[in-house]
N, C-alpha and C positions, 0 to 999 in steps of 0.2 A: 503329486499325492504320495502318501506313504501307506503301505498295506500292513495291517496288523490283524492277525487272525482272518476274520471275514469282514472286518470293519475297515472302511476307507477313511483315513484321517488326512484332511487337506493340510499341506505345508503352508506356512504363512509366508506371503510374499513380502520381502523386506528390501528397502533401498535406503541408503544413507548418503548424505552430502558432507562436505568438509565443515569444520567448525568455524563459525563467525560469531564474534562477541560472546564466546563461551558456550554456545549451543549449536547443535547440528540438527538439520532437518531430517526427518525419517518418514518413510512410507511403510505402512503395515496393512496388508489386506485392503489396499486402495484408499486408505485414510492417512492423513498427514498430521504430524505434531513435531515436538522437539525433545531431544535428550541432552543431558549434560555429559561431561567427559567421563563420568563413571558409568554411563549407559543408562542412567535413571531417567524415566519419562518425567519431564518437568512441565511440559505443556501437553495436555491430552491429545492423543492421536484420534482426532475427531473431524478434522477439516478436510475439505475436498482438495485443496491446494494450499501450500504455504510458500512464502519467499523468505530469503535469508534476512537476518536482522540488520538494520541500518539505523544508526543513531539511536539504538535502544529499542526500536520498534520493528515489527515484522508484519507484512501483509498476509492476510489469510482469506481464503474463499470458502464459503459455505452456502450451498444451495444456489449457486450462480451469482452471489453477491460478495463484495469484498469489504474488508475493514482492516483495522490494525489492532495488534495485541502488544503488551509489554512482555518483559522476560519472565514475569510470574504467570502469564497466561491471561491476565486481565484484559478485557476488551476495552481499549481506550477510545474507540469509535464504535458506533453501531455498524453492524455488518450489513450495509445497505447500498454501497456504491457499485456501479456497473464496472468501473475500472479504477485501479489505484496504481501509484508509482511510489517507489521507496523515497524516504526523506532525503532532502538535499538542503543544506543550510537551514535546517530546522523546520522546513515546510515540505509537504507532500502534495503532489497534484492528484486530484480525484475527479471522477466523472460520474454524473448522475443524469439520466434522461438527456444524453447528448450535450450536456453543458459541463464545462470544466471550471475548476477553481482550486483553492489551496486550503489545507487544514494545517494547524500547528500540532505539536506533540500531545496536547490535551484533547485533541479531536475537534476543537472549535474550527468552524469554517471562517478563516480570517480574511480570505479573499473570495467573494461570492462566486458561486457556481453559475456563471453567466456567459463564459467565453466559449467560442466554437473550437479553439485550439489553444494550448499553452505549452511552453517548454519548461524544463527545470530551471530553477534559479541558479545564476552564476554571478558571484561577486555582488549579490544583492539585487540583481535585476533579472527580468525574464521578458521574452517576447510573447505577446498574446494576439489572438485573432478574434475579431468580433464583427459580424456582418461583412465578411470578406475584406476587412481592413486590419492591418497589423500595426501595433505600436508597442512600446516598452513600458512596463510598470515596475515599481519598486515593491518591497515586501509589505508596504501598507496598502497596496493596490492602487497607488496613485500613478497616473501617467507621467512619465519623465522625458519621453522622446517620441516623436512621430504623433504628437497629440492632435494634430489636425485630422488624423484618421479616427480618433476616439470620438464617441458620441459627446455631444455638447455637455450633457449632465454627468459625464464620467469624472471622478475625482482627479485632480491634478496636483502635482507636488508644488509647493510654494517656492 
C-alpha cells in the first residue's frame, strides 16, 4: 500500500505473461484479461483465470466455469464447462458433469460429451475411454481402432 496524507491507497497487483498470438495475459487486482503490445487492454480484465491463446482462441474461467473467447473478447462458447483444454488440430476437449467431448472453434460440440476420458487429437485421432474400455476415434467421433471395446451403437468409420 501507498500512504498519502492520512489516506491509504492500495497499490494494484499486476502480473504479466509473454505475448502469444499478439496478446499477453495480465492479472490486475486478482482479475485477468489481455493487453496488446502497446499495453492497451483489449480483452476486459474481468475473468478469474485466463490461458494463453491457441489457434486464435483462449480459455477463460469465470465463477468456477470455463469457456473460450476470441481475440476481440467475444465469447465463442458459453462459459459453462467444468474443464477445458486448449485447441489442438481445430478441436478442444471440454468436460461437463464428468463427461468429456470436443468442441470446434465455433463452440459447437462436434463430438458428444459422453466419454470418461479423452486425449488431445494427434494426426487426426485420439484415444477415448468409455465404461472402462478404451478405443481410438477420428475427428468425426467414429471408432477407427479397438472398436470391439466401443459400445455396439457407437459410430464406426466406414
